[in-house]
N, C-alpha and C positions, 0 to 999 in steps of 0.2 A: 503494500499500499504506499502511495506517495505521501511524503511529508506535506503538511500545508504550507502555502507560501508565507512569506514573512512581511510584516508591515513595512511599508517604505520608509517611514519615520523611525518607530521605536524598536523595530524588529521582532515584536511579538508574533507568534503563530496566528494566522487569519483562518479561524474556523467557522465564522458566521457569514453567510451570504446575505447581501443586500438585495441584488437583482442580478439574475442571470439571463442575458439577451442572447445566448447561443452564438453561433458564428456570424459575423457581420463583415461587410467590406469597410475599408478606410472611408470615413464619412466625408472627406474632402477630395476623394479621388475619382473625379468625373471621367467618364469614358468617351473616348473617340469612337467614331463609326467603326474604325479598323478594329479597335479593342473589343468592341461589342460583338463584332462578328466572329473574332477569334474564340470568344467563349471561355477565356481563361482567367476571369476575374478573381484576384485572391481573396480569401475570407480568413477571418482571425476571430478566436474566441473573444467574446466581451462579457467577462464575468466580475461584478463588482462585489466586495466584501467590506465588512466594518471591522475595525480593529477593537476588540474588547478592552483594551488597556488605554489607548489614547483617543478612540473614537473618530479615527480618520477613516473615511469612506474612500476607498480606492479600487481601481481595476487591477486585476492581478495578471494581464496579458504581458507578453514579452516582446511586443512589437517595438523596435528600436525607434527612437525619436527621428533618426536620419530618414527613415522610411516613410515618415508622416510628413515632415516638414522639409521637402526636398525642393529642389531648384524650381520645379513647377508648381509649387503651392499656390493655390488659386484664391485665397482670401485676400482682399485688399480692403482695408478698413475705409478708404476714402469714397467706396461706392455706397455707403450708407450715409445719406445727409444728416440723419438724425444723430449717428455716432460722431460725426465730424462736429457737429454742434455741442454734443456732450463734452467732446474734448476741449473745444473753445471755452466752454463755461468753467471747466477744471482749470484750464491755463489761468484765466483771469482771477478765479478765487484763489489759487495758490500764490500768484504773484501779489496779490494784496494781502493775504494773511501772513505770508512769511517774507514779505518785503524784498522780493527778487529784483535784481537789476543787472546792468551790464557787467558786474563784477562776480555774478553769480554763475553756477553751472547746474544745468537741469540735465539729468541722464534718464533715458527711459529704456528699460529692458523689454525686449519684444516690441520695438517701435514701428514695425510694419512699414508702410509706405510713407511715413512722416506725418500722418494724419494729425497727431498731437503736438509733436515738438515744433511743427511750423507756426503755431500760435506762440510760443515763447519767442521763437526766431523773430517774428514780426514786431516783437517789443525789444528787440536788440539785447536779448538774453542768450548767452552761448548754450548750445545744446550738444548732446551726444546721444546717438541712437545705437542700441546693441541688438541686431536682429539676424537670426539663423538663416532666413530665406533669402537667396541672392536676388531673386527677381523683386520681391518687394523692396529690398534695400536699395536697389538701383533706382526704384521709383522715388524713393526718399532723397537719394543724392542729387537727382535731377531737379529738385525744388530747394536745393541748398541745405538739406540736413545732413551734417556730418554723421556717418553711420559705419560702424564696424560690423562685418559679416561673421558672427561667431555665436555659438552657444554660450550662454552666460552661466558661470559657475565659480567656485571659490578660487580656482587658477586664474579665470578671466578677471575677476576682481582684483587679485594681487597685481597683475600686469597693468590694468587701468591705473590703479593707485601709483605704481612705480613710475609711470610715464607722466603723472601730474593730474590726472583726470579723477579729481575728487568732488563729490556733488554736494550742494546745498539742498537740492531736491532730487529724490529718486522716483521714478514712477514704474510700477511693474502691474500694469492693469490687465486683468484677464489673461494672465500668463502662469500664475502660481498653480494652477490646475493642470498646466500642460507639461509639466516637467517630470520625467521619470525618477530622476536622482534628486529627490526633495532636499536631502541634507546638503549636497554638493552645491545646489542651486542657492540656497537660502544663505549658505556659508560665505557666498560672494559679497553680499551687500555691505557687511561690516567693514570691508576693506575700502569701498568706494565712498561710503558716507562720511561726512565731515562729522567731527565729534558733537555737534548741535544740529546736524542736518536732519531732514525729514524724509521718510520713506513712505509711499502710499501704495497699498495694494487694494485693487478692486477684483471682486470675484463673485459669481452667482452664490447665493447663500443656500446652503444645504438645507436650512429650515424651511425655505420656500419649495425647494425640490420635493421634499417629503409631504408637506402639508397640500401643495397644488398639484402633485403627481407630475412633475416636470421630468419624467423619465427620459425625454427626447434630448436633454442635455447630457445624456451618457453616451459617449462614443470614444474611440480609441485615443483620440488627441487629448482628451481628459483624463489623465492618470489618477487625479484625485478630485474629491467633492467636498467642499470645504465648510467647516463651521469656525466661528470665533474660537470656540473651545480647542479644536485641534489646532488651528493656526497659531494661538497664542503658546501652545507648548512647542510648536517647531520653532518659532522665533526665540523663545527663551533659551532654548539650546544653543543658540548661536549668537548670544549676547544682545538681543534685541527686545524690545517690548513694545506693546500697543499702548498710545496714550489717549486716542480718541477714535471714534467711529461715526460714520455717516450711513443712513439708509438710503439706497438709490433705487429707482425703479427700473434700472437697466437690467436686460436679460431676465425678465420676470421677477426681479428682486435681488439686488446685490448689497454687499458691504463694501464700503470704503473704509479701510484701516489707515490710521496715521501711526507711523512707528518711528522708533529712534533707538540709539545706543542705550543699554541699560543705564548708564551713568549720566545721560542728558537731562536738561533740566525741564523738560515738558511734562506738565501735570496731567494726571488721568482726569477724563471728564465724567460728568453725570451720564452722558450718552454712552459711554463705554460700559459703566456699570449696569445700565438698563439693559443694554445688549446681552451682556452675560446672564443677567437675570432671566431675560425672555427665552434663552437656549435653555437654562436649567429647568423653567417652567414647562417647557416642551418636552423635557426628557431627553435631550441630546446627551446627557451624561450617563444614560442608563442603557445597556446593550438591548433590552427587550423593545425599546422605542424602534428599532430598525427592522423588527420582524413584521412580516404580513405586507410588505410593500408590493411585492409581486402580484398579489391578488388584486390591489387596487389598479396596477398598471393593465392587467388584463381586462378589466371593467373599461378602462378607456378605449382600449383598442377595439372591444366589442361594439361600444357606442359608433366608433368610426366605421367599422365594417358594416354595420346595420345602415348607416347613412348611405354608403356608397351602393349598397344593394338596392336600396329604395330608389336611388337616382337613376341606377342602371334599369330598374324595373319600369320607371317612368319616362325611359328614353331621354334622359337628361345628360348633357355633357359636363363632365367635372374637370377642371384644370386646377392649377395651384400656383401660388406666387412665392418666390424666393427659394433658390436652390441652396438652402442652408443645410449645415451639417446636421442641426437637430432635426430637420425635416427628414434627413435620410435615415436616422435612427427610427423615427416614428413610422415612416413608411415601411421600412424593412421588418420591423417587428409586428407591424399589422398585416403583413403579407400582400401588401399593394404592389400592382404591377402597372405597365403602360395600358393594360386593358381596363383598369379602373380610372386613371388619370390620364387625359389625353396628352397634356404637356405641362411644363412648369415655365414660369416667366422669371427672368432674372436680369438686372442691369449690368452685371458684369461681364464684359466681353470676353474674358478668360474661361467662362463656363458655357457661354452660348454655343449652339450647334454641337454640344457634347450630350452625354446621358448621365442621369443620376445613377450612383453606384448602387447595385443590388436591385433596385425597382425598374431600371431601365427607362425611366420617363424622360423623353426628349426635352431638352432645355432650349427655350426660344427668348429672342429679345422682347421686352415688355410691348412693343407695338404689335407683335403678333396676336395678342388678345382681341384686337380689334377685327381680325381676319376670321379668327376661330369662333368668336362670340360664345363662350362657354355660359351654360346656365348657372354654374357655381364656380367660385374661386376659392380655394382652400389657402389660407394664409399660413404656410408652413413656419415661418419665423413669427409665431405669435406675439413675441415681445415688440414687434414693429406694427402691430396691428393698425394703430391710428395712422402711421405714416403711409401704409399700403392702401388703406381705404380711401385716403385723400388722393393719391396718385391715380388710383383706378377707379374713381368715383363714376367715370363715364360708363361702366359695365351696367350700370342701372337703366340706361337708355334703351337696352333691349332686354331688361328684365333680369339681368344678372345679379347674383346674390353672393355676399361673402360668408365664408364659413371659417370658424375656429373650431379646433379640434382637442383644446386641452383647457381644463381637465376633463371636459367632456364635449362631444360634438354639438355645436350650436349654429344654425343658420341665423345670420344677423339680418335684423329689419332694415 
């Protein structure tokens, strides 16, 4: 009998399943017509477990990060206007709160195409991006954002500090969940952060994933599913601490943590104490809280399959918007194919004229919706519901209706 896998952080044996999604394709590996015809799409186990010691929820697969975040990685942050606006507001708030200026340095880890750092650059604040995917880094450099193409870890942090890149502000937004070597990654920040510097993390909150059955945020890119409880333990092991927290609406409900060196002078806030209490009240510090999630996921999928069958019986065409990773987890776990959804629309040219992994639904530019005129448009990135309904409001001209499928399938009026 094989020994259980070990926790990515504390190395305790992982014996408790959170959700087993079986074999899944990589969620951002969009297929060309040639790859689809070849029929050799790779699939990998996607089994998530919870550590009974530190309560870190994590995927136990062994897919290396290099296989996921390769040179053809298709996610460009700037294709979401709402996300760019979120980044602009973040930059303005950080500049004001921490009095950043031309003598400061802002470093972002997982800087993608420069969507965030460009807002600091526009205020004459020096920036540095750390980004492992070459194609997005090249897009950042094209707009003047200094970017190193490298995976961030303790060794990277030491090298940055040695060459004089030490930060007044570090941002690591929506990346902490993406790293397989959690301790090596977090171990890099202390080297780069100035003694009184501030580090912010943003990540989807595990509490919302559980309460709102957001299982579609589980895919191979996300090695960890994060609570304040677990993250505080990880940071503490590397000489860092949290001193403030903000609740964000992004990604279905996220936390923004404000962190610093253990010895820094930043005082803990009431907001941080309240967030800790909310997680304790929800039982995130008790192993049994994590049991029974699979049954709730099955109910969500059954609701969506019932909707699709009813639409098919009525002769209605169903399309989708947003070739998002979360949508791929959702469609594949529900067993959806191109027989159920005729096409999916996405503004990212890198995805257009390809096919969704697993379900093989064709991806089209948003203008294609006017030719197809579907009766229903399922919004796969449900966290962008308001943005999508504004962009595609014209589907109502032919009686088209929007659909959300989480935490249950609803046709919007």
